C-alpha positions in Angstrom: 67.0 122.5 -208.5 68.2 122.0 -212.1 67.2 118.6 -213.5 70.0 116.5 -214.9 69.9 115.4 -218.5 71.5 112.1 -219.5 73.8 111.0 -216.7 73.3 107.3 -216.1 70.5 106.9 -218.6 72.8 105.2 -221.1 72.6 102.2 -218.7 68.9 101.8 -219.4 67.8 98.8 -221.4 64.8 98.1 -223.6 64.5 101.3 -225.6 61.4 101.3 -227.9 60.1 103.8 -230.4 56.6 104.9 -229.8 55.1 106.8 -232.7 52.8 109.7 -231.9 51.8 111.4 -235.1 54.9 112.1 -237.1 57.2 112.2 -234.1 59.1 109.1 -232.9 59.8 109.1 -229.2 62.4 106.8 -227.6 61.0 105.4 -224.4 62.9 103.4 -221.8 60.7 100.5 -220.9 62.9 99.0 -218.2 65.4 100.6 -215.8 67.1 97.3 -214.9 70.6 98.0 -213.8 70.0 101.8 -213.9 72.1 104.2 -211.9 70.7 106.3 -209.0 70.4 109.2 -211.4 67.6 107.6 -213.3 64.9 109.5 -211.6 61.6 110.6 -213.1 63.1 114.0 -213.8 66.4 112.7 -215.2 64.7 110.3 -217.6 62.1 112.8 -218.8 65.0 115.2 -219.5 67.1 112.5 -221.3 64.2 111.5 -223.6 64.1 115.0 -224.9 60.4 115.2 -225.6 59.3 116.8 -222.3 61.1 120.1 -222.3 58.0 122.3 -221.9 56.7 120.1 -219.1 60.0 120.2 -217.3 60.2 124.0 -217.7 56.8 124.2 -216.0 58.1 121.9 -213.3 61.0 124.2 -212.7 58.8 127.3 -212.6 56.4 125.6 -210.2 59.3 124.6 -207.9 58.7 120.9 -208.2 62.1 119.8 -209.5 63.0 118.2 -206.2 59.8 116.1 -206.3 60.8 114.5 -209.7 64.4 113.9 -208.6 63.8 113.0 -205.0 63.5 109.7 -203.2 59.9 109.1 -204.3 57.7 107.4 -204.8 56.4 109.7 -207.5 54.2 109.1 -210.5 54.1 111.6 -213.4 51.5 111.8 -216.1 53.5 113.8 -218.7 52.3 115.2 -222.0 55.0 115.5 -224.7 56.2 118.8 -226.1 54.0 118.0 -229.1 50.8 117.4 -227.1 51.2 119.7 -224.0 49.4 122.7 -225.4 49.4 125.9 -223.2 50.6 125.6 -219.6 48.8 128.8 -218.9 49.6 131.5 -216.3 49.7 129.2 -213.4 52.5 126.5 -213.9 52.0 125.4 -210.2 48.4 124.4 -210.9 49.4 122.8 -214.2 52.2 120.7 -212.7 50.3 119.8 -209.6 47.6 118.2 -211.8 50.2 115.9 -213.4 52.1 114.6 -210.4 51.1 112.1 -207.7 53.4 111.4 -204.8 52.5 107.7 -204.8 53.5 104.7 -207.0 51.0 104.3 -209.8 52.2 101.2 -211.6 49.4 101.4 -214.2 48.4 97.7 -214.0 44.8 98.3 -212.7 42.1 101.0 -212.8 42.3 103.3 -209.7 41.6 106.7 -208.4 44.8 108.7 -208.0 45.2 111.7 -205.7 47.4 114.3 -207.4 49.6 116.9 -205.7 46.8 119.4 -206.5 44.6 117.5 -204.1 42.3 116.5 -206.9 41.4 112.8 -207.4 41.7 111.6 -211.0 40.7 108.3 -212.4 43.3 106.1 -214.1 41.2 103.7 -216.2 42.1 100.5 -218.1 39.9 99.0 -220.8 40.2 97.0 -224.0 40.4 100.2 -225.9 43.5 101.4 -223.9 44.3 103.3 -220.8 43.2 106.8 -219.9 44.0 109.2 -217.1 41.2 111.7 -216.4 39.8 111.0 -219.9 43.2 111.7 -221.6 44.8 108.8 -223.5 47.8 107.2 -221.9 50.3 106.5 -224.6 52.9 104.7 -222.5 51.9 103.2 -219.1 54.1 102.6 -216.1 57.7 103.2 -217.3 59.5 102.3 -214.0 62.5 104.4 -213.0 64.4 104.6 -209.7 62.0 106.8 -207.8 58.7 106.0 -209.4 56.8 105.8 -212.6 56.4 107.8 -215.8 53.2 107.7 -217.8 53.2 109.5 -221.2 49.8 111.0 -221.9 48.3 112.4 -225.1 47.5 115.8 -223.8 47.3 117.9 -220.6 45.1 116.9 -217.7 42.5 119.4 -216.6 43.9 121.8 -214.1 
């Protein structure tokens, strides 16, 4: 399934610029009044900073998970921070998706699609997922939550 790009995303409110190094990334902080097309996959595609991650999702055959009914939570590294997906996009992607709602308002263990349990941790120093910095926590969309992370999770 091909992920859609911007259909319906213009309805989103509360855009904010998050600076990561030299790159400014627009992040939708609220999906109030968003259309049904504002799924995890659609919003990641519309932001335009997750092309490598979305390509791996397509190769792994998980596009339907990101655009389906949900709930789904994605811990997505940006194009700038993703690094090498490796020879196994399935393992890479499965380590970054949970088919549960992870709001990000409390520390918890999260079972990923890979079957691994990864710790989402909150502290005064910020949030981490499996030891990786969470740059944006709990961006709610129609079928779940997006968490922007500062690098790939172990896979």
